[in-house]
C-alpha positions as CSV (number, residue, x, y, z in Angstrom):
1,M,0.0,0.0,0.0
2,G,2.9,2.4,0.5
3,T,2.7,5.5,2.6
4,P,-0.4,7.4,1.3
5,Y,-1.6,10.8,2.4
6,R,-5.0,11.0,4.1
7,W,-6.4,13.3,1.4
8,V,-5.6,10.7,-1.3
9,G,-7.8,8.1,0.4
10,V,-10.6,10.6,0.7
11,A,-10.3,11.5,-3.0
12,W,-10.6,7.8,-4.0
13,I,-13.6,7.4,-1.8
14,A,-15.2,10.5,-3.4
15,L,-14.5,9.0,-6.8
16,G,-16.3,5.8,-5.7
17,F,-19.3,7.8,-4.5
18,C,-19.4,9.6,-7.9
19,W,-19.6,6.1,-9.6
20,F,-22.4,5.2,-7.2
21,A,-24.2,8.4,-8.1
22,L,-23.9,7.6,-11.8
23,A,-25.2,4.1,-11.1
24,L,-28.3,5.6,-9.4
25,T,-29.1,8.4,-11.8
26,E,-28.1,7.0,-15.2
27,K,-29.2,3.8,-16.9
28,P,-28.3,1.1,-14.4
29,A,-25.3,-1.0,-15.3
30,A,-23.4,-3.5,-13.1
31,Y,-20.0,-2.1,-14.1
32,R,-20.8,1.2,-12.4
33,W,-21.6,-0.6,-9.1
34,I,-18.4,-2.6,-9.5
35,L,-16.2,0.4,-10.2
36,G,-17.9,2.4,-7.3
37,S,-17.2,-0.5,-4.9
38,F,-13.6,-0.9,-6.1
39,W,-12.7,2.8,-5.7
40,T,-14.5,3.1,-2.4
41,V,-12.7,0.0,-0.9
42,F,-9.4,1.1,-2.4
43,G,-9.9,4.6,-0.9
44,L,-10.8,3.2,2.5
45,A,-7.7,1.0,2.5
46,M,-5.5,4.0,1.7
47,L,-7.2,6.1,4.3
48,L,-7.0,3.5,7.0
49,T,-3.3,2.9,6.2
50,A,-2.6,6.6,6.5
51,L,-4.5,6.9,9.8
52,F,-2.7,3.9,11.2
53,D,0.7,5.3,10.1
54,R,-0.1,8.7,11.6
55,R,-1.2,7.2,14.9
56,H,1.9,5.1,15.2
57,G,4.4,7.5,13.7
58,R,5.4,5.3,10.8
59,G,6.0,5.8,7.1
60,R,5.2,9.3,5.9
61,Y,4.2,10.4,9.4
62,E,7.4,9.3,11.1
63,R,8.4,11.7,13.9
64,P,11.6,13.6,13.1
65,G,14.6,12.2,15.0
66,S,12.8,9.1,16.1
67,S,15.1,6.1,16.0
68,D,12.6,3.7,17.8
69,P,9.9,2.7,15.3
70,H,7.6,1.6,18.1
71,P,7.3,4.5,20.7
């Protein structure tokens, strides 16, 4: 998953919701639901990874000067 920013996860979730909105308003098609689900799950995974890293001071959110990865 890497070290994503929080806003990147939120952006992918928003993209998933846009696909869900298209699925509801336009002619229903299964691929719109599938794409909406994919982007939403992908965005949630990125957001949860970023929040976990931030909470534990890992990856992109590592505290400066910290030599112990598990404070």
